C-alpha positions as CSV (number, residue, x, y, z in Angstrom):
1,M,121.9,133.3,30.8
2,A,122.8,136.3,33.0
3,P,124.5,135.4,36.3
4,T,122.4,135.7,39.4
5,P,123.3,139.0,41.2
6,S,124.7,138.7,44.7
7,P,122.3,139.7,47.5
8,D,122.7,143.3,48.7
9,P,123.0,143.6,52.5
10,S,122.3,147.3,52.4
11,S,118.6,146.6,51.4
12,V,118.1,144.4,54.5
13,H,115.9,145.9,57.3
14,T,113.9,142.9,58.8
15,A,114.7,139.5,60.1
16,A,112.8,137.9,57.1
17,E,114.8,139.9,54.6
18,L,118.1,139.0,56.4
19,A,117.3,135.3,56.3
20,H,116.2,135.4,52.7
21,A,119.5,137.3,51.7
22,L,121.6,134.8,53.6
23,L,119.8,131.9,51.8
24,E,120.6,133.6,48.5
25,L,124.2,134.1,49.5
26,R,124.6,130.4,50.3
27,E,123.1,129.3,47.0
28,K,125.2,131.9,45.1
29,A,128.3,130.4,46.8
30,G,127.1,126.9,46.0
31,R,127.6,125.7,49.6
32,S,125.5,123.1,51.4
33,Y,124.5,123.4,55.0
34,Q,126.9,120.6,55.9
35,S,129.9,122.1,54.0
36,L,129.3,125.5,55.7
37,A,129.1,123.9,59.1
38,G,132.4,122.2,58.4
39,A,134.0,125.4,57.2
40,T,132.8,127.6,60.0
41,G,132.8,125.2,62.9
42,L,129.2,126.0,63.6
43,S,126.5,123.3,63.9
44,T,124.4,122.4,60.9
45,S,121.2,123.5,62.7
46,T,122.8,126.9,63.5
47,V,123.7,127.4,59.9
48,H,120.2,126.2,58.7
49,G,118.5,128.5,61.3
50,M,120.3,131.6,59.9
51,C,118.7,131.0,56.5
52,T,115.2,130.2,57.7
53,E,114.4,133.2,60.1
54,R,114.3,130.7,63.0
55,S,116.6,132.9,64.9
56,L,118.8,136.0,64.4
57,P,122.5,135.0,64.0
58,R,125.1,136.2,66.5
59,P,127.7,138.6,65.1
60,D,130.5,136.0,65.3
61,S,128.4,133.4,63.6
62,L,127.3,135.8,60.8
63,R,131.0,136.8,60.3
64,L,132.0,133.2,59.8
65,F,129.0,132.4,57.6
66,T,129.5,135.3,55.2
67,K,133.3,134.9,55.0
68,A,132.8,131.2,54.1
69,C,130.5,132.3,51.3
70,G,133.1,134.6,49.9
71,A,131.4,137.9,51.0
72,D,132.7,140.9,53.0
73,P,131.3,140.4,56.6
74,G,131.2,144.2,57.3
75,P,128.0,145.2,55.4
76,W,126.3,142.0,56.7
77,L,127.1,142.9,60.3
78,E,125.7,146.4,59.6
79,A,122.5,144.8,58.3
80,L,122.3,142.7,61.5
81,V,122.5,145.9,63.6
82,R,119.7,147.5,61.6
83,V,117.5,144.5,62.0
84,R,118.0,144.3,65.8
85,R,117.4,148.0,66.2
86,G,114.2,147.7,64.3
87,Q,113.1,144.7,66.4
88,L,113.8,146.5,69.7
89,R,111.9,149.6,68.6
90,R,108.9,147.7,67.5
91,G,109.0,145.5,70.6
92,L,109.1,148.5,72.9
93,L,106.4,150.6,71.1
94,R,104.0,147.7,70.5
95,G,102.9,147.6,74.2
96,G,101.1,150.9,74.1
97,S,101.1,151.3,77.9
98,G,104.7,150.1,78.0
99,W,108.0,151.8,78.1
100,S,108.6,154.4,75.3
101,R,105.4,156.3,74.3
102,G,105.3,158.4,71.2
103,T,107.4,158.2,68.1
104,A,110.2,155.7,67.4
105,Q,112.8,158.5,67.5
106,P,115.0,158.4,70.6
107,A,114.3,161.1,73.1
108,F,118.0,161.6,73.8
109,P,120.6,162.3,71.0
110,G,122.9,159.3,70.3
111,A,120.5,156.6,71.7
112,D,118.8,154.2,69.4
113,V,116.0,153.5,71.9
114,T,114.9,155.3,75.1
115,I,113.0,153.3,77.8
116,R,111.0,155.2,80.4
117,L,110.9,153.2,83.7
118,A,107.9,154.8,85.4
119,P,105.2,152.6,83.9
120,W,107.5,149.6,84.2
121,V,108.0,150.2,87.9
122,N,104.3,150.8,88.5
123,I,103.3,147.5,86.7
124,W,105.8,145.5,88.7
125,E,104.6,147.0,92.0
126,Q,100.9,146.2,91.0
127,K,101.8,142.6,90.1
128,S,103.7,142.1,93.4
129,L,106.8,140.9,91.5
130,C,109.2,143.5,92.7
131,H,111.6,140.8,94.0
132,L,112.3,139.4,90.5
133,P,114.8,142.1,89.4
134,L,116.8,141.4,92.6
135,R,116.8,137.6,92.5
136,Q,117.3,136.9,88.8
137,V,117.4,138.4,85.3
138,P,113.8,137.7,84.3
139,G,113.2,135.9,81.0
140,P,110.1,134.7,79.1
141,E,110.5,131.2,80.6
142,D,109.8,132.4,84.1
143,A,106.6,131.0,85.4
144,E,105.9,134.1,87.5
145,L,105.7,136.2,84.3
146,T,102.9,134.3,82.7
147,D,100.3,136.5,84.6
148,I,101.6,139.7,82.9
149,S,100.3,141.1,79.6
150,R,102.0,139.8,76.5
151,P,104.0,142.9,75.6
152,L,105.4,142.9,79.1
153,A,106.2,139.2,79.1
154,A,108.0,139.6,75.7
155,F,110.1,142.5,76.9
156,P,113.1,140.5,78.1
157,L,113.4,139.0,74.6
158,S,113.7,142.6,73.2
159,L,116.8,143.2,75.3
160,G,118.7,140.4,73.6
161,P,120.6,142.9,71.3
162,L,122.1,144.5,74.3
163,K,124.3,141.5,74.8
164,D,126.2,142.3,71.6
165,S,126.4,146.1,72.3
166,S,124.9,146.7,68.9
167,V,122.1,148.8,70.1
168,S,122.4,152.0,72.1
169,V,119.7,152.1,74.9
170,E,119.1,154.8,77.5
171,A,116.7,154.4,80.3
172,V,114.9,157.3,82.2
173,A,114.5,156.4,85.8
174,Q,111.3,157.3,87.7
175,Y,113.6,158.7,90.5
176,R,114.0,162.3,89.5
177,G,114.0,161.5,85.7
178,I,117.7,160.6,85.7
179,T,119.0,159.2,82.4
180,V,121.2,156.1,82.5
181,S,123.0,154.4,79.6
182,V,122.1,150.6,79.6
183,R,124.5,148.1,78.2
184,S,123.2,144.7,79.2
185,P,120.0,143.0,80.3
186,E,121.5,142.5,83.8
187,Q,122.2,146.2,84.1
188,F,118.6,147.1,83.0
189,W,117.0,144.8,85.6
190,A,119.4,146.3,88.2
191,L,118.2,149.7,87.2
192,V,114.6,148.6,87.6
193,G,115.3,147.2,91.1
194,A,117.0,150.4,92.2
195,D,114.3,152.5,90.8
196,I,111.6,150.5,92.6
197,A,113.5,151.1,95.9
198,L,113.9,154.8,95.4
199,A,110.3,155.2,94.1
200,R,108.9,154.0,97.4
201,D,108.7,157.3,99.3
202,G,112.4,158.0,98.6
203,N,113.8,155.3,101.0
204,V,115.5,152.0,100.5
205,L,114.0,150.0,103.4
206,W,112.3,147.6,100.9
207,L,115.7,146.9,99.3
208,V,117.3,146.3,102.8
209,R,114.6,143.8,103.6
210,Q,115.0,141.9,100.4
211,S,118.8,142.0,100.8
212,E,118.4,140.3,104.2
213,V,116.5,137.4,102.6
214,L,119.0,137.0,99.7
215,I,122.1,137.3,101.8
216,G,120.7,134.5,104.1
217,R,120.2,132.3,101.0
218,N,123.8,132.8,99.9
219,D,123.0,132.0,96.2
220,P,126.0,133.3,94.1
221,R,123.8,134.3,91.1
222,Q,121.3,136.1,93.2
223,L,124.1,137.9,95.2
224,R,125.7,139.0,92.0
225,Q,122.5,140.6,90.8
226,L,121.8,142.1,94.2
227,R,125.2,143.6,94.2
228,L,124.6,145.2,90.9
229,V,121.2,146.6,92.2
230,W,123.0,148.3,95.1
231,L,125.7,149.7,92.9
232,T,123.0,151.1,90.5
233,L,121.1,152.6,93.4
234,F,124.1,154.7,94.4
235,Q,124.7,155.6,90.8
236,L,121.3,157.1,90.7
237,L,121.8,158.9,94.0
238,L,125.2,160.4,92.9
239,H,123.5,161.5,89.6
240,S,121.0,163.5,91.6
241,D,123.2,165.0,94.3
242,A,126.7,166.0,94.8
243,P,128.7,163.4,96.7
244,E,129.0,165.6,99.8
245,A,125.1,165.9,99.8
246,C,124.7,162.1,99.9
247,D,124.9,161.7,103.6
248,W,121.3,160.7,104.1
249,P,121.3,157.5,102.1
250,P,124.2,155.8,104.0
251,R,122.8,157.0,107.4
252,Q,119.3,155.8,106.6
253,I,120.6,152.5,105.2
254,V,122.5,151.7,108.4
255,E,119.4,152.5,110.5
256,D,117.3,150.4,108.3
257,V,119.7,147.5,108.5
258,Y,119.5,147.5,112.3
259,H,115.7,148.0,112.2
260,V,115.2,145.0,109.8
261,A,117.5,142.8,111.9
262,R,115.0,143.4,114.8
263,A,117.5,143.6,117.7
264,R,119.6,140.6,116.4
265,P,123.1,142.0,116.2
266,T,124.5,139.0,114.4
267,R,122.0,139.3,111.6
268,A,122.6,143.1,111.3
269,K,126.4,142.5,111.2
270,K,126.0,140.0,108.4
271,I,124.1,142.5,106.3
272,M,126.5,145.3,107.0
273,D,129.6,143.2,106.3
274,W,128.1,142.3,102.9
275,L,127.3,145.9,102.0
276,L,130.8,147.1,103.0
277,E,132.2,144.4,100.8
278,V,130.1,145.7,97.9
279,F,131.4,149.2,98.3
280,P,135.2,149.4,98.8
281,A,136.5,151.9,101.4
282,T,138.1,154.0,98.6
283,D,134.7,154.5,96.9
284,I,132.8,157.6,97.8
285,M,129.7,155.7,98.9
286,G,131.8,153.0,100.6
287,S,133.5,155.7,102.7
288,R,130.1,157.3,103.6
289,L,128.7,153.9,104.6
290,R,131.6,153.2,106.9
291,Q,131.4,156.6,108.5
292,A,127.6,156.2,109.0
293,H,128.1,152.8,110.5
294,E,130.8,154.0,112.9
295,R,128.7,156.9,114.0
296,Y,125.7,154.7,114.6
297,V,127.6,152.2,116.7
298,A,129.2,154.9,118.7
299,E,126.1,157.0,119.3
300,R,123.2,154.5,119.5
301,L,124.3,151.1,120.5
302,P,124.8,151.0,124.3
303,D,127.8,149.2,125.7
304,V,125.9,146.6,127.7
305,S,129.0,145.4,129.5
306,H,129.2,148.8,131.3
307,A,125.4,149.3,131.5
308,D,125.5,149.4,135.3
309,A,127.0,152.9,135.0
310,L,124.3,154.1,132.5
311,P,121.8,156.5,134.1
312,F,118.1,155.9,133.4
313,T,117.3,159.3,131.9
314,R,113.9,158.7,130.3
315,K,112.0,161.7,128.9
316,L,108.7,162.1,130.8
317,V,105.6,164.0,129.7
318,P,103.2,165.6,132.2
319,V,99.6,164.4,131.9
320,G,96.4,165.4,133.7
321,P,94.5,166.2,135.6
322,V,92.7,162.9,135.7
323,D,89.3,163.8,137.1
324,V,88.1,161.7,140.0
325,V,84.8,161.8,141.9
326,V,85.5,160.8,145.5
327,P,82.4,159.8,147.6
328,G,81.8,162.5,150.2
329,D,84.6,164.7,149.0
330,G,83.2,165.9,145.6
331,T,85.3,166.2,142.5
332,G,89.1,166.1,142.5
333,G,91.9,165.2,140.2
334,Y,95.6,164.4,140.0
335,T,98.4,164.6,137.5
336,F,101.2,162.2,136.7
337,Q,104.2,161.8,134.4
338,V,104.5,159.2,131.6
339,M,107.3,157.9,129.4
340,R,107.2,159.7,126.1
341,S,107.2,156.4,124.2
342,P,107.2,152.7,125.2
343,L,110.1,151.2,127.2
344,T,112.9,150.7,124.6
345,V,115.9,148.3,124.3
346,G,118.1,151.2,125.3
347,D,116.1,151.8,128.4
348,M,116.4,148.1,129.4
349,A,120.1,148.2,128.7
350,A,120.4,150.8,131.5
351,L,117.9,149.1,133.8
352,W,118.5,145.4,133.3
353,P,121.6,144.9,131.1
354,E,121.7,141.1,131.1
355,R,118.4,141.1,129.2
356,V,119.8,143.0,126.2
357,E,122.1,141.4,123.7
358,K,125.1,143.5,122.9
359,G,124.6,145.5,119.7
360,A,120.8,145.4,119.9
361,D,119.0,148.5,118.4
362,P,118.3,150.7,121.4
363,R,115.4,152.5,119.6
364,L,113.2,149.5,119.3
365,P,110.5,148.8,121.9
366,Y,111.5,146.2,124.4
367,V,109.3,143.3,123.7
368,L,108.2,141.0,126.5
369,G,108.4,137.2,126.3
370,A,112.1,136.3,125.9
371,W,112.5,135.4,129.6
372,D,110.4,133.0,131.7
373,D,109.4,135.8,134.2
374,E,108.1,138.0,131.4
375,R,105.1,135.8,130.5
376,G,102.2,134.0,132.1
377,D,101.6,134.2,135.9
378,A,105.2,135.3,136.5
379,L,104.7,138.6,134.6
380,G,103.7,140.4,137.9
381,R,107.0,139.5,139.5
382,F,108.9,140.9,136.5
383,L,106.9,144.2,136.6
384,K,107.6,144.6,140.3
385,A,111.4,144.0,139.8
386,L,111.5,146.4,136.8
387,I,109.7,149.2,138.8
388,D,112.2,148.7,141.7
389,R,115.1,149.2,139.2
390,C,113.4,152.4,137.8
391,L,113.3,153.8,141.3
392,L,117.0,152.9,142.0
393,K,118.2,154.2,138.7
394,S,116.2,157.4,138.4
395,G,115.9,158.6,142.0
396,S,113.6,161.4,142.9
397,E,113.7,165.2,142.9
398,P,114.4,166.8,146.3
399,G,111.3,167.1,148.3
400,E,109.2,164.9,145.9
401,K,108.0,161.4,146.5
402,W,107.6,159.8,143.1
403,I,106.3,156.2,142.7
404,W,106.9,154.3,139.4
405,A,104.0,152.1,138.2
406,V,102.3,150.5,135.3
407,P,99.5,152.9,134.1
408,T,95.9,152.1,134.9
409,A,93.4,151.9,132.0
410,A,92.0,155.3,133.1
411,E,95.5,156.8,133.0
412,W,96.1,155.2,129.6
413,L,93.1,157.1,128.2
414,A,94.5,160.3,129.6
415,L,98.1,159.8,128.3
416,S,96.8,158.7,124.9
417,G,94.8,161.9,124.6
418,C,91.5,160.0,124.2
419,A,89.9,160.6,127.7
420,A,88.4,164.0,127.0
421,D,86.1,163.3,124.1
422,G,86.3,159.5,123.7
423,R,88.0,159.6,120.4
424,P,89.7,156.3,119.4
425,Y,93.0,157.7,118.2
426,P,95.7,160.0,119.8
427,W,96.1,162.3,116.8
428,G,92.6,163.8,116.8
429,A,89.5,163.7,114.6
430,E,90.9,161.8,111.6
431,P,88.7,158.8,110.8
432,A,91.3,156.0,110.5
433,P,95.1,155.5,111.0
434,T,97.5,155.6,108.0
435,P,101.1,154.5,107.8
436,R,102.0,158.1,108.7
437,H,100.2,157.8,112.0
438,A,100.8,154.3,113.4
439,N,102.9,151.1,112.8
440,L,100.0,148.7,112.1
441,S,99.5,145.7,109.7
442,F,98.6,147.7,106.6
443,P,98.0,145.8,103.3
444,G,101.3,145.1,101.4
445,R,103.5,145.6,104.5
446,R,105.3,143.0,106.6
447,P,104.2,143.4,110.2
448,T,107.2,144.1,112.4
449,V,108.2,146.4,115.2
450,Q,109.7,149.7,114.3
451,P,111.9,152.2,116.3
452,V,109.9,154.5,118.6
453,E,109.2,158.1,117.8
454,R,109.4,157.8,114.0
455,L,105.8,158.8,113.2
456,P,105.2,162.4,114.4
457,S,101.7,162.5,112.9
458,G,100.7,159.9,115.5
459,R,101.7,161.9,118.6
460,T,99.1,163.1,121.1
461,P,98.6,166.8,121.6
462,A,100.6,166.6,124.8
463,G,103.6,165.0,123.0
464,V,103.3,161.3,123.8
465,W,104.4,159.0,121.0
466,D,103.4,155.5,119.8
467,C,100.2,155.1,121.7
468,C,98.6,153.3,118.7
469,G,100.4,150.5,116.9
470,N,103.9,149.1,117.2
471,V,103.4,147.1,120.5
472,H,100.5,146.4,122.8
473,E,101.2,148.0,126.2
474,V,100.4,146.5,129.6
475,V,97.9,148.5,131.8
476,E,96.4,147.9,135.2
477,W,92.7,146.9,134.8
478,R,91.3,145.9,138.2
479,P,91.2,148.4,141.1
480,D,91.8,145.6,143.6
481,G,95.0,144.7,141.7
482,L,96.6,148.1,142.5
483,A,97.0,147.0,146.1
484,R,99.1,144.0,145.1
485,A,102.9,144.4,144.8
486,E,102.9,141.7,142.2
487,P,99.8,142.0,140.0
488,A,98.2,138.8,138.8
489,L,97.7,138.2,135.1
490,S,93.9,138.9,135.5
491,D,94.8,142.3,136.9
492,L,96.3,143.4,133.6
493,R,95.1,144.3,130.1
494,L,96.7,145.2,126.8
495,A,96.1,148.6,125.2
496,G,96.9,150.5,122.0
497,G,97.1,147.8,119.4
498,S,100.3,146.3,117.9
499,H,102.0,145.9,114.6
500,R,99.9,142.7,114.2
501,N,96.6,144.6,114.3
502,G,94.9,145.8,111.1
503,P,94.0,149.5,111.0
504,A,90.3,148.7,111.5
505,N,91.0,146.9,114.7
506,A,93.4,149.4,116.4
507,S,91.9,151.8,118.9
508,C,93.0,153.4,122.2
509,L,89.6,152.7,123.5
510,T,90.1,148.9,123.3
511,F,91.6,146.9,126.2
512,R,92.3,143.3,125.5
513,P,92.5,140.6,128.3
514,F,95.4,138.2,128.5
515,V,94.3,134.8,127.3
516,R,96.4,131.7,127.6
517,A,97.7,130.3,124.3
518,P,100.5,127.8,125.1
519,G,103.2,127.5,122.4
520,A,102.5,130.9,120.8
521,S,105.5,132.6,119.4
522,R,104.3,136.1,118.6
523,R,106.1,138.8,120.6
524,N,104.3,142.1,120.3
525,V,103.7,143.3,123.8
526,G,105.7,146.0,125.5
527,L,104.9,148.6,128.2
528,R,105.5,152.2,129.3
529,L,105.7,153.3,132.9
530,I,104.4,156.3,134.7
531,R,105.4,158.3,137.8
532,Y,102.9,159.6,140.3
533,R,103.0,161.3,143.7
534,G,102.5,159.1,146.7
535,E,99.6,161.2,148.0
536,H,97.6,160.3,144.9
537,T,97.6,156.6,145.5
538,E,93.9,156.5,146.5
539,L,92.9,158.8,143.7
540,R,94.3,156.3,141.2
541,V,92.2,153.6,142.7
542,E,89.0,155.7,142.5
543,A,89.7,156.9,139.0
544,L,90.1,153.3,137.8
545,R,87.0,152.2,139.6
546,A,85.0,155.0,138.0
547,F,86.4,154.1,134.6
548,R,85.4,150.4,135.0
549,A,81.9,151.4,136.1
550,S,81.5,153.6,133.0
551,R,82.3,150.6,130.8
552,K,79.8,148.1,132.2
553,G,77.8,148.5,129.1
554,A,80.7,147.1,127.0
555,P,81.2,143.5,128.1
556,D,84.2,141.5,127.1
557,R,83.9,139.5,123.9
558,R,86.7,137.0,123.7
559,R,87.5,135.5,120.3
560,S,86.7,132.0,119.5
561,R,90.2,131.7,118.0
562,G,92.5,133.6,120.4
563,R,96.0,134.4,119.2
564,A,99.0,135.2,121.3
565,D,99.3,138.9,121.6
566,S,100.6,138.6,125.1
567,P,104.3,137.8,125.8
568,A,105.1,134.5,124.2
569,G,102.5,132.4,125.9
570,A,99.3,134.4,126.3
571,G,96.9,135.8,123.7
572,H,94.1,138.3,123.9
573,G,90.4,138.7,123.1
574,S,88.8,141.9,121.7
575,V,86.7,144.0,124.1
576,T,85.2,146.5,121.7
577,S,86.6,145.5,118.3
578,P,86.1,142.7,115.8
579,P,89.0,140.2,115.6
580,D,92.0,140.9,113.4
581,P,92.3,139.1,110.1
582,P,94.9,136.4,110.0
583,C,98.4,137.9,109.5
């Protein structure tokens, strides 16, 4: 009887063929599973699984198994690489809409498999699972992946061969089509996370926001993956630009960190300290980050301890004339000057330094409600004191008598550019606001205040910024209230909409009354001030009275469920718009 030939590892191309060949090798050697386990130090179940296609063996296990059976491990290890390459190619191509369309041949010389990330990034954004590549290396056991199509859910399994470096994989990022060599599942998911960040309009604000959450959790595993995502992001940037041309990412990242921290310097410092630990000072991007941070602190963060010496040099925009019909005198008008954007943290650092925490972002709107006199019935006293400080800090031009004030509702329509034709938005005839025009609660975005003067598409023709969105702004509403040095809460209204308003409920024609809502925590009300000449005091009263008379056909409709849009203790009801959806 002819002896049984030894199995040929060169003919093995699939997992089934490998398992069958190993089974024949064991039988040819006359070894039982127990004896092989004792000889190799592997468990009996591991040895049995290698011969039954239950799982692909690891290279070390295969080397011990074949050597114990008297075979040369080299050809068998080559067979394992062929099997894994075939599995990876079939897994990637099976999804159709997945990662590597076309033939199984790699698109780049030397790579066994090429993965294109554009469809992958799009699917993750559509499924709202963008956070996963930052917080963990996803696997098939993740409950959050069960909602995804089967080829996508099985994809992490296909990356298994990368752990043994037996398969050469290159990934093509959506960001500028940059090709990156991938050597581990962790590196692949970091590449996905970095590509998602760069694919979102070319900025990394999304990644900064996610980093703030994960740094606060202080989970070592999540921070390791987050660190790898940041390193990968800069790897992509350095692939696309020369190092000297990479000034914009560090500068923008520093600005985004202080924006996300929302005027909380300790939180911003925690994020920046972590980022500077990720990138050593000797690294190109680490050096750029430190330089950008030093410039930001020197140029933009006011030294509140010396704020009494800071001048109040607010840019003002001329507005008018505001037409007024004065009984017995015919038609007249007057002009005034208005702050180009809402009062900012930097402005308040010059006017009232003790109300600004050192290191707060000076570009953010100053939001009312943190102090007792900025809310409720005491708001009028705060406004009077603030206006007095404006007068002292700014002074007046020689020969001019300028008076600082809260704008009236009639002046608000003029400064927002909506008085002439009754249009609802400052930027003209476009039907609805977009993220390019106003900071509102758009779907898929977390509502939060943003630095002023970042959205040029939302400017008025006269050059006034941020009239729609970001923060509600306080305006004078009752003509009788103009005679009071300290206006009552009923004398005031809110204009312009805030970051909590949906785009369908933001309009410069809507004025919302203050409604008490004890215990409310939302802070989304700011203000901008105007300057007018003393001789126009009566004209302001007449203009507001005429405006109120023209709106008698639009009665107030307060919401049945008021929410606090006023400073930390008062809400609003809608005058001409339906209520916002819950945020």
